[in-house]
C-alpha positions in Angstrom: 78.4 215.1 -34.4 80.8 214.4 -31.3 79.3 211.7 -29.7 79.3 213.6 -26.5 77.6 216.4 -27.8 74.9 214.3 -27.4 72.1 214.6 -25.2 71.9 210.9 -23.2 68.5 211.8 -21.8 67.3 211.3 -25.0 67.4 207.6 -25.3 64.3 206.3 -23.8 65.8 203.2 -20.6 65.5 199.9 -21.2 66.9 196.8 -19.7 69.7 195.6 -22.3 69.4 191.9 -23.3 71.2 190.1 -20.7 72.9 186.0 -21.7 73.8 183.3 -20.5 77.7 182.5 -20.1 78.5 180.6 -23.1 81.4 179.3 -21.5 79.7 177.7 -18.3 75.9 177.5 -19.7 75.6 179.0 -16.1 76.3 175.0 -14.5 76.7 176.3 -10.8 79.1 173.7 -10.9 81.2 174.9 -13.9 80.2 179.4 -13.4 82.7 179.2 -10.1 85.8 178.9 -12.0 84.6 180.4 -15.3 86.9 183.3 -16.7 84.2 184.6 -18.9 81.2 185.4 -16.1 83.2 185.0 -12.7 80.8 182.5 -11.6 77.7 185.0 -12.5 76.2 182.9 -15.2 74.7 185.5 -16.3 75.7 188.9 -17.9 75.4 191.9 -20.6 77.6 191.9 -23.2 79.3 195.6 -23.7 82.2 196.8 -25.6 84.3 197.1 -21.9 83.4 193.4 -21.7 81.1 190.8 -20.1 79.3 193.0 -17.3 78.1 190.8 -14.6 77.4 191.1 -10.9 78.9 188.4 -8.8 79.4 189.9 -5.6 78.3 188.1 -2.4 76.4 189.9 0.1 76.0 188.6 3.2 76.4 189.9 7.0 80.4 189.2 6.7 81.1 191.2 3.3 79.0 193.9 4.5 80.9 194.8 7.9 84.3 194.1 6.2 83.6 196.6 3.8 82.7 199.0 6.3 86.1 197.6 8.7 88.1 197.9 5.3 86.4 201.9 5.2 87.2 202.4 8.9 90.6 200.6 8.3 91.8 202.7 5.8 90.7 205.9 7.3 92.4 204.8 10.7 95.7 204.2 8.3 95.6 207.1 6.7 95.4 209.4 10.1 98.3 207.3 11.4 100.3 208.1 8.2 99.3 211.7 8.2 100.3 211.9 12.0 103.8 210.5 10.9 104.1 212.8 8.0 103.3 216.3 11.0 105.9 215.0 13.5 108.9 213.9 11.6 107.9 217.4 10.2 107.8 218.7 13.4 111.2 217.3 14.6 112.7 219.0 11.5 111.7 222.6 11.9 112.2 222.2 15.6 115.8 221.3 15.3 116.8 222.9 12.3 115.1 226.6 13.7 117.4 225.9 17.2 120.5 225.4 16.0 120.9 226.3 12.4 120.4 229.8 10.6 118.7 230.6 7.6 121.8 231.4 5.4 122.9 227.1 6.9 119.6 225.9 5.7 120.3 227.1 2.1 123.8 225.5 1.7 124.7 222.1 0.6 126.4 220.4 3.2 123.3 221.2 5.7 121.8 218.4 3.4 124.7 216.2 2.9 125.6 215.9 6.4 123.5 213.2 7.8 121.8 215.2 10.3 119.5 212.5 11.9 116.0 215.5 11.4 117.4 216.0 7.9 116.9 212.4 7.4 113.1 212.5 9.3 112.2 215.7 6.5 113.4 212.8 3.5 111.1 210.5 5.4 108.5 212.7 5.6 108.8 213.7 1.7 109.0 210.0 0.9 105.5 209.7 3.2 104.0 212.5 1.8 104.4 211.0 -1.7 102.8 207.9 0.0 100.0 209.5 1.6 98.9 211.4 -1.6 98.8 207.7 -3.5 97.0 206.1 -0.8 94.6 209.0 -0.8 94.0 209.0 -4.3 94.0 205.2 -5.2 91.9 203.7 -1.8 89.4 206.9 -1.1 88.2 207.6 -4.0 84.5 206.4 -3.9 84.6 204.0 -6.9 85.8 203.7 -10.0 85.0 206.0 -12.5 82.6 204.4 -15.4 84.3 204.8 -18.7 81.7 206.9 -20.6 82.2 209.8 -18.0 85.0 211.1 -19.6 84.7 212.3 -23.2 86.9 211.1 -26.3 90.3 213.2 -26.7 89.7 212.6 -30.3 86.1 213.2 -31.4 86.7 214.0 -35.1 86.1 210.3 -35.8 83.6 209.3 -33.3 80.2 208.0 -34.1 77.4 210.2 -34.5 75.7 208.5 -31.2 76.4 206.0 -28.2 74.6 203.0 -29.1 73.1 201.7 -25.9 75.6 199.0 -24.2 74.0 195.2 -24.4 72.3 195.3 -27.8 73.4 191.9 -29.0 74.4 192.2 -32.4 74.0 195.9 -33.1 78.1 196.4 -31.4 79.3 193.9 -29.8 78.8 190.2 -30.8 78.3 187.8 -27.5 80.6 185.2 -28.9 83.7 187.3 -28.7 83.2 188.9 -25.3 86.2 187.4 -23.4 86.7 189.9 -20.3 84.2 189.7 -17.8 83.3 193.1 -16.3 82.4 192.9 -12.2 80.1 196.2 -12.0 80.2 196.3 -8.5 83.5 198.3 -8.7 81.8 201.2 -10.1 78.7 201.8 -7.8 78.7 204.4 -5.5 78.8 204.0 -1.6 75.1 205.1 -2.0 74.5 202.4 -4.5 76.4 199.9 -2.4 74.5 200.7 0.6 71.0 200.0 -1.5 72.3 196.7 -2.2 73.0 195.9 1.2 69.8 197.0 2.5 68.1 194.7 -0.5 70.1 191.9 1.7 68.7 192.9 4.8 65.3 193.1 3.7 65.1 189.9 2.5 66.5 188.9 5.4 63.8 190.3 7.5 61.3 188.8 5.4 62.6 185.2 5.2 63.0 184.8 1.7 66.1 183.0 0.0 66.5 185.5 -2.9 67.0 189.0 -3.8 64.4 189.9 -6.3 64.4 193.1 -8.8 61.4 194.1 -6.7 63.4 193.9 -3.7 65.7 196.2 -4.7 63.3 199.0 -6.1 61.8 198.6 -2.3 65.3 199.0 -0.8 65.8 202.4 -2.6 62.5 203.5 -1.7 64.0 203.4 1.8 67.4 205.8 0.7 66.9 209.7 0.2 66.9 209.0 -3.4 64.0 207.0 -3.3 62.4 209.8 -0.7 63.2 213.0 -3.2 61.5 210.2 -5.9 58.2 209.8 -3.8 57.9 213.4 -3.6 58.6 214.6 -7.2 55.6 211.9 -8.0 53.6 213.4 -5.2 53.0 209.2 -4.6 52.7 208.8 -0.5 54.7 205.7 1.0 51.7 204.5 2.7 49.7 204.3 -0.4 52.1 201.8 -2.0 53.4 200.1 1.7 50.4 197.2 1.6 50.2 196.3 -2.0 54.5 196.2 -1.9 54.9 193.8 1.2 52.2 191.5 -0.6 54.7 191.6 -3.8 57.8 191.5 -1.9 55.9 188.0 0.2 55.4 186.4 -3.2 59.6 185.7 -3.6 61.0 182.3 -2.4 61.0 181.9 1.3 63.1 180.3 3.4 66.3 180.2 5.2 70.4 181.7 4.9 72.2 181.7 2.6 70.5 184.7 0.1 71.9 185.0 -3.0 70.8 187.4 -6.2 68.3 186.2 -8.6 69.1 185.6 -12.1 66.8 188.9 -12.6 68.8 190.8 -10.3 72.4 189.9 -11.8 70.6 191.6 -15.1 69.5 194.7 -13.2 71.8 195.2 -11.6 74.4 195.3 -14.7 72.0 196.5 -16.3 72.6 199.8 -14.3 76.1 200.0 -15.0 75.1 200.1 -18.3 72.7 202.9 -18.4 75.0 204.6 -16.4 77.8 204.4 -18.3 75.3 205.1 -21.4 74.3 208.2 -20.0 77.8 209.4 -19.3 77.4 209.0 -15.5 81.1 208.8 -13.5 79.3 206.4 -11.1 76.3 203.5 -10.7 73.9 205.6 -8.6 70.6 204.3 -6.5 68.6 205.7 -9.1 69.7 203.2 -12.4 69.2 200.4 -10.1 65.8 201.8 -8.7 64.9 202.8 -12.8 66.7 199.3 -14.2 64.4 197.2 -10.9 61.1 199.0 -12.0 61.4 198.3 -15.4 62.7 195.0 -15.4 59.9 194.0 -12.9 56.2 194.0 -14.6 54.4 193.1 -11.5 55.8 195.8 -10.1 54.5 197.9 -12.9 51.2 196.6 -12.2 51.2 197.3 -9.1 52.4 201.2 -9.4 50.0 201.4 -11.9 46.9 200.4 -9.9 48.0 203.3 -7.5 47.0 205.6 -10.3 50.8 206.3 -11.2 51.4 205.1 -15.4 54.6 203.7 -16.4 55.8 206.4 -17.9 55.8 208.8 -14.8 57.6 206.9 -12.9 60.3 206.7 -15.6 60.2 209.7 -16.0 60.4 211.3 -12.4 63.5 209.0 -12.3 64.9 210.5 -15.2 64.3 213.7 -13.6 66.1 213.3 -10.6 69.2 211.2 -12.8 69.2 214.5 -15.0 69.5 216.9 -12.5 72.2 214.8 -10.8 74.1 214.6 -14.4 73.9 217.8 -14.9 75.9 218.9 -11.6 78.4 215.5 -12.5 78.9 217.6 -16.0 79.0 221.7 -14.6 82.4 219.6 -12.3 83.5 218.2 -15.1 83.3 221.0 -18.0 84.8 223.2 -14.9 88.1 220.9 -14.9 88.0 221.0 -18.8 87.4 224.7 -19.1 90.8 225.5 -17.1 92.7 224.2 -20.1 91.2 226.8 -22.2 92.9 230.0 -22.6 91.7 233.1 -20.8 92.9 235.9 -23.3 91.7 236.3 -27.3 94.8 234.5 -27.6 95.0 231.6 -29.5 97.7 228.6 -28.6 99.8 230.0 -31.5 100.0 233.5 -30.3 99.2 234.2 -34.0 95.5 236.0 -33.2 95.6 239.8 -33.4 93.5 242.4 -31.4 89.6 243.4 -32.6 89.0 246.7 -30.7 86.3 247.4 -33.2 84.6 244.4 -33.1 85.0 243.9 -29.0 82.6 247.6 -29.0 80.0 245.5 -30.4 80.1 242.0 -29.7 80.1 239.8 -26.4 82.6 236.8 -26.0 80.4 233.5 -26.1 83.0 231.4 -25.0 84.5 233.4 -22.6 80.9 233.3 -20.5 81.2 229.7 -21.2 84.1 228.8 -19.3 83.0 231.7 -16.6 80.1 228.8 -16.6 77.5 231.7 -17.2 76.0 229.5 -20.0 73.6 226.1 -19.0 74.1 223.1 -20.9 71.8 222.5 -23.9 69.5 219.6 -23.5 67.7 218.1 -26.4 67.9 219.8 -30.2 70.6 217.1 -30.4 70.3 216.4 -34.7 70.4 220.7 -34.8 73.2 220.5 -33.1 74.4 217.8 -36.0 73.3 219.9 -38.3 75.0 222.6 -37.4 78.6 221.2 -37.2 77.6 219.4 -41.2 77.2 222.4 -41.9 80.3 224.4 -40.7 82.5 221.5 -41.7 81.0 221.1 -44.9 83.0 223.4 -46.8 80.4 226.3 -46.9 81.8 227.6 -43.3 78.4 229.5 -42.7 75.3 228.3 -41.3 71.6 229.9 -40.6 69.6 228.1 -37.6 65.9 229.0 -38.7 63.5 228.9 -36.0 60.7 229.9 -34.3 61.1 232.7 -31.1 61.7 230.6 -28.3 62.7 227.2 -30.2 65.7 227.3 -28.4 68.6 228.4 -31.6 70.3 230.9 -29.0 70.6 227.4 -27.2 72.6 225.8 -29.4 74.8 228.8 -30.0 75.7 228.8 -26.7 76.0 224.9 -26.6 78.9 225.0 -28.7 80.2 227.9 -27.1 80.7 225.0 -24.3 81.9 222.2 -26.7 84.4 224.9 -27.7 86.0 225.3 -24.4 86.2 221.8 -23.8 87.3 221.1 -27.0 84.9 218.6 -28.3 84.8 220.1 -31.6 85.4 219.2 -34.9 89.1 220.7 -36.3 87.9 223.3 -38.1 86.5 224.6 -34.3 89.4 223.9 -32.7 91.4 226.8 -30.5 88.5 228.6 -31.6 86.1 231.4 -29.9 83.0 232.3 -30.5 81.6 235.6 -30.4 78.6 237.3 -30.7 77.4 240.8 -32.4 75.0 242.9 -31.7 73.8 244.2 -35.5 71.7 247.1 -33.8 74.2 248.6 -32.3 76.6 248.1 -35.5 73.7 249.5 -37.8 73.0 252.1 -35.0 75.8 253.5 -33.5 77.2 256.7 -34.8 76.8 258.0 -38.8 74.3 255.7 -40.3 75.4 256.3 -43.9 78.8 254.7 -42.3 77.0 251.6 -41.1 78.4 249.7 -44.1 82.5 250.8 -43.8 81.9 249.5 -39.9 80.6 245.9 -40.5 83.7 245.6 -43.7 85.7 247.7 -40.6 85.3 244.5 -38.2 84.6 241.8 -40.7 88.2 242.3 -41.7 89.2 242.6 -38.1 87.8 238.5 -37.8 89.1 237.4 -40.9 92.6 238.4 -39.8 92.4 237.0 -35.9 92.2 233.9 -37.3 90.5 232.7 -34.6 87.3 234.0 -34.2 83.4 232.3 -35.2 81.1 235.1 -35.7 77.3 234.4 -33.7 74.9 236.7 -35.3 71.5 236.9 -33.6 68.5 238.5 -36.0 70.4 238.3 -39.2 68.0 239.6 -41.3 68.7 243.0 -39.1 70.6 243.8 -42.0 68.4 243.5 -44.3 67.1 246.8 -45.2 63.2 248.2 -45.8 61.3 250.9 -45.6 62.2 252.1 -42.1 65.9 250.6 -41.8 68.5 253.2 -43.4 70.3 250.7 -46.0 70.9 247.2 -47.0 73.9 245.6 -45.1 72.8 242.4 -46.4 75.0 242.4 -50.0 78.2 243.9 -48.3 78.0 241.1 -45.5 77.0 238.5 -48.1 80.7 239.3 -50.3 82.9 239.2 -47.3 81.5 235.7 -45.7 81.7 234.3 -49.3 85.1 234.5 -49.3 84.9 232.1 -46.6 87.3 233.2 -44.2 85.8 232.7 -41.3 82.7 230.9 -40.2 79.7 232.7 -39.0 76.4 231.3 -37.3 73.4 233.4 -37.7 69.8 232.8 -36.5 66.4 234.2 -37.8 62.7 233.1 -37.7 60.7 231.2 -40.8 59.2 234.2 -41.7 61.9 236.2 -41.6 63.9 233.4 -43.8 60.7 233.4 -46.5 60.8 237.3 -46.5 64.1 238.9 -46.4 66.6 235.6 -46.8 65.6 232.8 -48.6 65.9 234.4 -52.7 68.3 237.1 -51.7 72.5 236.0 -52.2 73.2 235.7 -48.9 70.5 232.7 -47.8 71.9 231.4 -50.9 75.2 230.8 -49.4 74.8 230.1 -45.9 73.9 226.7 -44.8 70.5 226.3 -43.7 69.7 224.4 -40.2 65.5 224.7 -39.2 65.1 224.3 -35.8 62.0 222.6 -35.0 59.6 222.7 -32.2 59.5 220.2 -29.4 57.3 217.7 -28.8 55.8 216.6 -25.4 58.2 214.8 -24.6 61.4 216.6 -25.4 59.5 219.6 -24.1 59.6 218.2 -20.3 63.2 217.2 -20.9 63.9 221.0 -21.2 61.7 221.5 -18.0 63.2 219.4 -16.1 66.8 220.9 -16.4 65.5 223.9 -16.0 63.4 223.7 -12.9 66.2 223.2 -10.4 66.9 227.1 -11.3 63.2 228.1 -11.0 63.2 225.9 -7.3 66.0 227.8 -6.1 65.1 231.4 -7.2 61.4 231.4 -5.8 62.0 228.8 -3.0 59.0 225.9 -3.9 59.4 222.3 -4.8 57.7 221.5 -8.5 55.9 218.3 -8.6 56.3 216.2 -12.1 52.8 216.6 -12.6 53.3 220.0 -12.6 56.2 219.9 -15.0 53.9 217.4 -17.2 51.0 219.8 -17.2 52.6 222.8 -18.1 54.6 221.0 -21.4 51.1 220.0 -22.3 49.2 223.3 -21.6 51.6 225.6 -23.0 52.0 223.1 -26.4 48.2 223.3 -26.6 46.8 226.4 -25.4 49.8 229.4 -25.6 51.0 230.0 -28.8 52.6 233.0 -28.3 55.9 231.8 -28.3 57.1 228.8 -29.6 58.0 225.3 -27.1 59.6 224.8 -25.0 60.3 228.8 -24.2 56.2 228.8 -23.6 56.5 226.1 -20.8 59.3 227.3 -19.4 57.8 230.4 -18.8 54.3 229.2 -18.0 56.2 226.8 -15.3 58.3 230.7 -14.0 54.9 232.0 -13.4 53.8 228.8 -12.2 55.8 229.4 -8.8 55.6 233.1 -8.4 52.1 232.2 -8.4 52.3 229.0 -5.5 54.7 231.2 -3.8 52.5 234.3 -3.2 49.3 232.1 -2.6 51.1 230.2 0.2 54.2 231.5 0.8 57.6 230.3 0.9 58.5 225.9 0.4 55.3 225.1 -1.2 54.6 222.0 -3.1 53.8 223.5 -6.9 50.9 220.6 -8.4 49.4 220.5 -11.7 46.3 222.6 -10.5 48.2 225.4 -10.3 49.7 225.2 -13.8 46.0 224.7 -14.8 45.0 227.7 -12.5 47.4 229.9 -14.4 46.2 228.7 -17.8 42.8 229.2 -17.0 43.5 233.0 -15.8 45.7 233.5 -19.3 43.6 232.5 -21.6 39.9 231.5 -19.6 39.8 227.8 -21.1 38.7 225.6 -18.0 42.0 223.7 -18.0 41.4 222.6 -14.0 39.5 219.8 -12.4 36.1 219.9 -12.9 34.9 220.8 -9.5 31.5 219.8 -8.2 30.1 223.3 -8.9 31.1 222.9 -12.5 29.9 219.5 -12.7 26.2 220.3 -11.8 26.2 223.3 -14.3 27.1 220.9 -17.3 25.0 218.2 -16.5 22.0 220.4 -15.9 22.9 222.9 -19.0 20.1 221.6 -20.8 17.5 223.0 -18.3 19.7 226.0 -18.0 19.6 226.6 -21.6 15.5 226.0 -21.9 15.5 229.2 -19.6 16.0 230.7 -22.4 15.4 228.8 -25.6 11.8 227.9 -26.3 11.5 224.4 -27.6 15.0 223.3 -29.8 15.0 220.9 -27.9 17.7 218.9 -30.6 19.7 222.0 -30.8 20.1 223.0 -26.7 20.7 218.7 -26.4 23.8 218.7 -29.4 25.6 222.1 -27.6 25.6 220.5 -24.4 26.9 216.8 -25.2 29.4 218.9 -27.4 30.7 221.0 -24.4 30.8 218.1 -21.6 32.4 216.2 -24.7 35.1 219.2 -24.2 35.6 219.3 -20.5 36.3 215.6 -20.2 38.5 215.9 -22.5 37.0 213.2 -24.9 37.2 215.3 -28.5 39.9 214.9 -30.8 42.2 217.7 -30.3 43.1 218.9 -33.8 39.2 219.8 -34.1 37.1 222.4 -32.9 35.3 221.7 -29.7 32.3 221.2 -32.0 31.2 222.5 -35.4 27.3 223.2 -35.7 25.2 224.0 -38.9 21.6 225.8 -37.4 18.6 226.0 -40.2 15.3 227.0 -40.4 13.3 230.4 -40.7 14.8 233.4 -39.3 13.5 234.2 -35.6 13.0 230.5 -34.0 16.0 231.3 -32.3 19.1 229.9 -34.0 21.2 233.1 -32.9 19.6 232.8 -29.5 21.2 229.8 -28.8 24.7 230.8 -29.4 23.7 233.5 -26.9 22.2 231.3 -23.6 25.6 229.0 -24.7 27.8 231.7 -24.0 25.4 233.3 -21.0 25.2 230.1 -19.5 29.0 228.3 -19.8 31.4 231.4 -21.0 29.5 233.5 -18.4 28.4 236.3 -20.5 26.7 236.3 -23.7 29.2 238.7 -25.5 31.8 236.1 -25.1 31.9 235.2 -28.6 33.1 236.4 -32.2 30.5 237.1 -34.3 30.4 237.5 -37.6 27.2 238.9 -40.0 28.3 236.8 -43.5 26.4 239.1 -45.9 29.2 241.7 -45.0 31.6 238.9 -46.7 29.6 238.4 -50.0 33.2 238.5 -52.2 36.5 237.4 -52.6 38.6 240.8 -51.0 36.8 240.0 -47.3 38.9 237.3 -47.0 41.4 240.1 -46.2 39.3 241.5 -43.3 38.7 237.9 -41.7 42.3 236.9 -41.8 44.3 240.3 -42.6 45.9 241.8 -45.6 49.2 241.1 -46.5 51.8 243.5 -45.1 49.5 244.4 -42.6 50.5 243.3 -38.8 47.5 244.0 -37.5 45.9 240.8 -38.6 42.0 239.8 -39.7 38.8 240.5 -37.4 38.3 236.9 -36.9 42.1 235.6 -36.7 42.7 239.0 -34.1 39.8 237.9 -32.5 40.4 234.2 -31.8 44.2 234.5 -30.5 43.4 236.8 -28.4 40.1 235.0 -26.5 40.9 231.7 -27.5 37.7 230.2 -25.7 35.1 231.5 -27.4 32.1 230.8 -29.7 32.4 231.5 -33.1 29.1 232.9 -34.8 28.6 232.9 -38.1 25.2 234.7 -39.0 23.8 233.8 -42.5 27.0 231.6 -44.3 25.3 231.1 -47.1 25.4 234.6 -48.2 29.1 234.4 -48.0 31.8 234.4 -50.7 32.6 230.7 -51.5 36.2 231.2 -50.9 35.6 231.9 -47.4 34.0 228.8 -47.0 37.1 226.8 -48.2 38.8 228.8 -45.9 36.3 227.7 -43.0 37.2 223.9 -44.3 40.5 224.2 -42.7 39.3 225.6 -39.0 36.7 223.2 -38.5 38.8 219.9 -40.0 42.5 220.9 -38.8 41.0 223.4 -36.3 43.5 226.4 -37.4 43.7 229.2 -39.5 47.4 231.2 -40.9 46.5 234.7 -40.6 47.9 237.6 -43.0 51.4 237.5 -41.1 52.2 234.0 -40.7 50.7 233.5 -37.5 48.9 230.4 -37.1 46.1 231.1 -35.0 44.1 227.9 -32.9 40.5 227.3 -33.1 40.6 223.5 -31.0 38.9 225.8 -28.0 35.7 227.7 -30.1 32.5 226.9 -30.8 32.0 227.3 -34.5 28.6 228.3 -35.3 26.9 228.7 -38.6 23.6 229.8 -39.0 21.4 229.8 -42.4 18.5 230.5 -43.8 19.1 228.2 -46.7 16.0 225.6 -47.1 13.9 227.8 -45.1 10.4 227.4 -47.3 11.2 223.7 -47.9 11.5 223.5 -43.7 7.9 225.6 -43.4 6.0 223.5 -45.4 7.6 220.2 -44.7 6.6 220.9 -41.3 3.0 222.0 -42.1 2.9 218.5 -43.9 3.9 216.7 -40.8 6.9 215.3 -41.9 9.4 214.2 -38.9 12.8 216.4 -38.4 15.3 213.1 -39.9 13.6 212.9 -42.6 13.7 216.8 -43.1 17.3 216.8 -42.5 18.2 214.1 -44.7 15.7 216.1 -48.1 17.9 219.5 -46.9 21.2 217.8 -47.4 20.6 215.8 -50.4 18.6 218.7 -52.5 18.2 221.9 -50.7 21.6 222.9 -49.5 23.6 221.5 -52.3 22.6 224.9 -54.3 24.8 226.7 -51.2 26.7 224.5 -49.9 29.3 222.1 -51.6 29.2 218.1 -50.0 33.5 218.2 -48.7 32.1 221.9 -46.3 28.6 220.0 -45.1 30.6 217.2 -44.5 33.0 218.5 -41.7 29.8 219.4 -39.1 29.6 217.9 -36.0 25.7 218.4 -36.8 23.5 219.6 -38.9 20.2 220.6 -36.9 17.0 221.8 -38.1 15.1 224.5 -36.5 11.2 224.1 -36.7 9.0 227.5 -37.0 7.3 228.4 -33.7 4.0 227.4 -32.2 1.2 229.7 -30.6 1.8 228.1 -27.7 6.1 228.5 -27.6 5.9 232.1 -29.2 3.2 232.5 -25.6 5.9 231.2 -23.9 8.9 233.5 -25.5 6.8 236.3 -24.3 6.4 235.4 -21.1 10.4 235.1 -21.2 10.7 239.1 -22.8 8.5 240.3 -20.1 10.5 238.6 -17.3 13.4 240.7 -18.6 11.4 243.5 -17.8 10.1 242.9 -14.2 14.3 242.0 -13.5 14.6 245.3 -14.8 12.3 247.0 -12.9 13.2 245.0 -9.6 16.9 246.5 -9.6 14.5 249.7 -8.9 12.6 248.1 -6.4 9.5 248.0 -8.5 7.7 245.3 -8.5 5.4 243.9 -12.3 3.0 241.6 -13.2 1.5 240.7 -16.5 -2.1 239.1 -16.9 -2.2 236.3 -18.9 -4.6 237.4 -21.7 -2.3 240.4 -22.3 0.1 238.1 -22.8 -1.4 236.1 -25.3 -2.6 239.6 -27.3 1.5 240.4 -27.2 2.3 236.8 -29.0 -0.5 236.9 -31.6 0.8 240.9 -32.6 4.1 239.9 -32.2 4.4 236.8 -34.3 5.1 236.6 -37.9 5.1 233.1 -39.8 7.7 234.9 -42.0 9.9 236.3 -39.3 9.1 233.9 -35.9 9.3 235.7 -33.1 11.7 238.4 -34.7 9.1 241.1 -34.3 8.0 240.1 -30.7 10.9 242.6 -29.2 9.6 245.6 -31.4 5.7 244.4 -29.9 6.9 244.5 -26.2 9.3 248.1 -26.8 6.1 250.0 -28.6 3.3 248.8 -26.0 5.1 247.9 -22.5 8.6 249.5 -22.3 7.7 253.0 -24.6 4.3 253.3 -21.8 6.5 252.0 -18.5 9.4 255.0 -19.3 6.5 257.4 -19.4 5.6 256.4 -15.9 9.0 256.2 -14.7 9.6 259.6 -15.6 5.8 261.3 -14.3 6.9 260.0 -11.1 3.8 257.8 -11.5 5.5 255.2 -9.5 7.4 254.8 -6.5 9.5 252.1 -4.8 7.4 248.6 -4.2 4.5 249.7 -6.1 3.6 246.7 -8.6 2.8 247.9 -12.2 0.7 246.0 -14.0 0.1 244.9 -17.1 -3.5 244.2 -17.4 -6.0 242.1 -19.7 -7.0 245.4 -21.8 -3.0 246.1 -22.8 -2.9 248.8 -20.6 -0.4 249.4 -17.7 -1.2 250.6 -14.0 0.1 251.2 -11.1 -0.7 249.0 -7.7 0.3 251.5 -5.3 2.0 249.5 -2.3 -0.1 249.8 1.5 2.0 251.6 4.1 3.2 250.0 7.3 3.6 253.3 9.7 
C-alpha cells in the first residue's frame, strides 16, 4: 500500500528515543565545533539525519529575527517600487513618442532608447523579485514528509516513526545534522520565544518542557485546546505556576535543558511522520506534555487524564492537517485530466455507462469527496486484491462501517496519482445497479448490462464501482438474475471492479455463487472506540459549521462510547456520527447558536432515544436509588433477600460498576406460587423504570417444544424477527421476565446461556440483539414442596438454597445454566401476618381508585383479617386474595356506585362483619 495513503493519526504519539552525540559525547567543550550535532549534544536519529535543536534564543536573536522580517519586507517593497517606476517611465515615453506600429518593429527594441533599457531592467529585477518572494517569504522550510513520493510502487506499507533507533536508522551511521528550527512555522518560533520570556520572568535559567507547555497555553492553539477539553485556565494556574517555579533559578544566560532539546527535535519528528507542512505549536505542546511526567500528573489531578489531553491535541492537529491535505490535494488535482479521456487519448466515449453512473474521480477532483480517516488495512487489502491479478474486489461490511468511504478515498488517491500502476491514469465510476435493472423493459436488463460492461472494457481507463452488488442477484421479487451475466464478463479480467455488500447478503447471495468465487473478498470491520473518536474528530468541523455550535472533546468521546454500547441499528462509525449530528441540533435548539456541546447533551439524546439512563446521576435519582428497597417494600411484603439483591444490582449498573458484556443482572426467583416472585419484577419496573408494564414478559409454559424457539427469535426468512428479540431491540432498557422457566424446552434454556453470559442474542434476520441493559428474571416453582417442608421445619434460607442447588434443581436445570445466575433467590411461604399486610396493600389500591372519584374509604381491622384468612391458601399463597377482594369488596362497591348511594366526600366503610356501609359527609352549608 502507498505510504501516503496511510492515515498517520493512527500512530499514537510518543517521545522518540534521543541519544547523546557519539562524536562529542555532549561535552560542551567539544560539542561547539561538532559536525554531527552542531553543538546540541543530544538529538534524534532519523532518515533525514541527526535531528537537533541548537538555536540560541535570547533578546538579541529575537530582535534580530523580527528586524530581519521587517528588513525583508522593506527591501521587497523597495524592489517593487523600482519596478513600478521603471515600467511607468517606459509606458509614459513610449505612449508619448511612438505609435503601436513602431513598438512592433525590431528597431524600437534595439536602438538603445534609455526608457527601453529601463524596461529590460524592470524585467530582470522582476524575476529577482519573484525569486526573493519564493525564497525569503516562505514561513519555513517544508518538511520532507509533506510532499508525496512520485514513485509509490515500491514504497513501504507504512511510515515508521522517525527516531526509532535500530529500526530504520543506525545511530552510528548518522553523520548529517539537521537543525529543526528551520522547519518551525512562525507561530511555533513565537512559542519558543514566549518560553524564553516566561523563563526570564520566572527567574529560571533553564527552559524545560514544562515551560514550553505553558508557553503554548498562552498561544491561540492553547486557547483552542483548553476550550475543546473543557478546561479553564484558572483551574490549573496555581499548580502550573508551582511546577514551573520548581525549575533551577538564576540569572541569564538562559539555555534549553536536555529534555527541552529532545522535545523540540521530537516535535519535528512527529510533524514529519504525520505529513505536516511545518512544525506548529501543537506538536511542541504534545511532545512537551509527553516528555514531562510531572505535567501529566498535575493535569491528571485536575480531572483531565493523559489520554484526554493527547486526544484533544491530536484533534486540533488532525483538523489542521486535513486543511493542509486539502490544499495539497487541490494542487495535485490540477494535473488530473478533467474529461473522461486518458492522457494517451485511447479511451472511447461511454454513452450508455454515463446514463447509469457517476464519475467519482471527477467528483474527487472538484473537492466533493472528503478524505478517509482510518480503515488503512482495508485500503491495503483493496489495493492488494486489485494488484493480485483477480482484478475484482468486494468490500464486505455492515451498513455504516465505511465501505463507500474506502472507495471514495481510492478516487482521491487516483486523482493524486498515488496508486499502483494498474490504476494509473484511470477513473473510477460508480454504477447505480437499481437503475440498470429497472430502466426500460426488465427483460432487456441483461442486454443493457452487457452493453454497458463492453463499453467499460473497450474504454480501457475505467475502474467500475458497484455499491450493493447483491442487487444483481435475482430473488422471488426480482425480474431475473444478472449475477451470472456479470460474472462471465468480469471473469475475463478486462477491467477492475470494486463492489460492496453486507455480510448477510454475502452469505445469502454471493458466497457460494460464481460471482463470489471470482472476486477477492476484503472485510471491513467495525472500528473500535479509538478509531471512532478519530472519525468524529475529522467530521466534527462540518457539524460545527452547519449548526453553528462548538463541540467539546467530552461530547466526542461520549458519542463514540454510547453509540458503540447502545445504538446498534447502524454500524460504527456511522451510528456515532448520527448521534453527534443529532446532539448538535439538540444543543442549538435548546440553547441557541454558538453554544457549547457537552457530554451531557450527548447522554440526554441517547436517553431520549433508548430510555437508558446514561446521564450523570442527579440528586433526585440518587435519592430514588438509595431508597429503592424501602419503595419496593411498599408493594412487596417480606422477601427481604430478593428486594435487596435487585436494588443492589440496579445501583451497580447505574454507577457503571458491572461487567459490560453481561445483562445488568440475572436472577432466578424460586418458591411457591403466590409469594411475590412476579410482583417483585412488576414493582421494580414501576419504581425504577416508571411503569410496571415496562418489561418483556413471556410465559414459558407456551414454549415447551423445540419449534417454539422460532417464536422467540424469529423464523428464518421472516423479516419480522421474534417476540423476545424484537421487543428487546426496540426497548433495550427493560426487564425480561420469564415465568415458570422449568416448563421451557431444554434448547430454549441453552439459548439463554449466551444471553446471560455475553448479553447478546442473534435473531433469525441475523441482527445481534443487545441484552446488556436488561435485567433477566426467571421464576420457577421447582422445588416448591421441599421449600415448604424445609421452612416448616425451621431450616435457614442458606441451607435451603444449598440443598436446592445440590439436589432439587439438578433434575430440572443443567449446572452450566444455574452457574450463569448472579443470584438464585428463595421466596419463603407467607405467614399469616404477611398475608394481612398484603390484604391491606390491595385495599389501599381500592382506596386510591375511590379517591380519584372524590370518595373516601376505610376498612376495619377485623374485616381485613377475615379477608386475609379467606384469601390465603398454603398451596397458592396470596394469589386467591385478589379474587376474594374482588368478590367481597369490589363487587358490592360497584353496586353502591351504580345505584348512586354514595356521593363525593362520603366515606365507604368496610365493617367488622365484612359489609359495606356509606357514611354521609356533613354539609357545611
